[in-house]
C-alpha positions as CSV (number, residue, x, y, z in Angstrom):
1,M,0.0,0.0,0.0
2,N,1.2,3.5,-0.9
3,I,1.3,5.7,2.2
4,I,1.6,9.5,2.1
5,S,2.6,11.7,5.0
6,A,0.9,14.8,6.1
7,K,3.8,17.0,4.9
8,E,3.8,15.2,1.5
9,L,0.1,15.8,1.1
10,K,0.2,19.3,2.3
11,D,3.0,20.0,-0.2
12,K,1.0,18.5,-3.1
13,I,-2.0,20.7,-2.2
14,K,0.2,23.8,-1.7
15,H,2.0,23.4,-5.1
16,G,-1.2,22.8,-6.9
17,I,-0.4,19.3,-7.9
18,K,-3.6,17.8,-9.4
19,V,-4.7,15.3,-6.7
20,T,-8.1,14.3,-5.6
21,V,-8.2,14.2,-1.8
22,V,-11.0,12.0,-0.5
23,N,-12.4,11.8,3.0
24,V,-13.9,8.3,3.3
25,L,-15.7,9.0,6.7
26,D,-19.5,9.4,7.0
27,E,-20.8,12.8,6.1
28,E,-21.3,14.0,9.7
29,Y,-17.6,13.6,10.3
30,Y,-16.6,15.3,7.1
31,K,-18.9,18.3,7.9
32,D,-17.3,18.5,11.4
33,C,-13.7,18.6,10.1
34,H,-12.0,18.0,6.8
35,I,-8.9,19.0,4.8
36,K,-9.6,22.1,2.7
37,G,-10.3,21.1,-0.9
38,S,-11.1,17.5,-0.1
39,I,-14.3,15.8,-1.1
40,N,-16.4,13.4,0.9
41,V,-17.2,9.9,-0.4
42,P,-18.1,7.7,2.5
43,L,-16.5,4.3,2.3
44,S,-19.8,2.6,1.8
45,Q,-20.3,4.5,-1.4
46,L,-16.7,4.6,-2.7
47,K,-16.9,1.6,-5.1
48,T,-20.1,2.9,-6.8
49,I,-19.0,6.6,-7.1
50,A,-15.3,5.9,-8.0
51,N,-16.3,3.5,-10.7
52,D,-17.1,6.6,-12.9
53,W,-13.8,8.4,-12.2
54,D,-10.9,8.5,-14.6
55,K,-8.6,5.6,-13.5
56,S,-5.5,7.7,-14.3
57,R,-6.2,10.4,-11.7
58,E,-4.1,10.6,-8.6
59,I,-6.1,10.0,-5.4
60,V,-5.3,10.3,-1.7
61,L,-7.7,8.8,0.8
62,Y,-7.9,9.7,4.4
63,C,-10.1,9.0,7.4
64,A,-10.0,9.8,11.1
65,S,-6.7,8.7,12.5
66,S,-4.1,5.9,12.5
67,T,-6.5,3.6,14.4
68,C,-9.2,4.1,11.6
69,K,-8.8,1.5,8.8
70,A,-11.3,3.2,6.4
71,S,-8.5,4.8,4.2
72,K,-6.7,1.4,3.9
73,T,-10.0,-0.3,3.0
74,G,-10.7,2.4,0.5
75,F,-7.2,2.1,-1.0
76,N,-7.9,-1.6,-1.7
77,V,-11.3,-0.8,-3.2
78,L,-9.7,1.6,-5.7
79,I,-6.8,-0.7,-6.6
80,E,-9.4,-3.5,-7.3
81,L,-11.2,-1.0,-9.6
82,G,-8.0,-0.5,-11.6
83,F,-6.7,2.8,-10.2
84,K,-2.9,3.1,-10.4
85,K,-2.1,6.3,-8.5
86,V,-3.6,5.8,-5.1
87,A,-2.2,6.6,-1.7
88,A,-3.6,6.6,1.8
89,Y,-2.9,9.3,4.4
90,E,-3.1,6.9,7.3
91,E,-2.7,9.4,10.2
92,G,-5.9,11.1,9.1
93,M,-7.7,14.1,10.3
94,K,-6.5,13.9,13.9
95,E,-2.9,14.4,12.9
96,W,-3.7,17.0,10.3
97,K,-5.5,19.1,12.9
98,E,-2.7,18.5,15.5
99,K,-0.2,19.9,13.0
100,G,-2.2,23.0,12.6
101,Y,-2.8,22.5,8.9
102,N,-5.8,24.1,7.1
103,C,-9.0,22.5,8.3
104,V,-12.6,23.2,7.4
105,G,-15.4,23.0,10.0
106,P,-15.7,23.4,13.8
107,C,-13.5,20.3,14.4
108,E,-15.3,19.3,17.6
109,K,-15.6,15.5,17.3
110,D,-14.1,13.5,20.2
111,Y,-11.6,11.5,18.0
112,L,-9.8,14.8,17.2
113,N,-8.7,15.2,20.9
């Protein structure tokens, strides 16, 4: 599995590298706190929605934290669909917020503390 760090992801976003950043948590968690510019595709819907995407696009999946396995599961779903440029940001929203990186939302869910 291809793992990306917070700094690597932040640099891609900062430098305008075309990457689709996908939060695979349920919508309530996405609305509470997400990486600026990311989209929300809950894990339960990923296979259906991603099936229509360009398989050559670069995608980074993230979820809540290192204890959350949704990004890893999502990574496997996309690989099975034939995507080649997929990475998982395994430390997730918890680390992103702790580092003081740009977040959208009130960021009040318990897992962030």
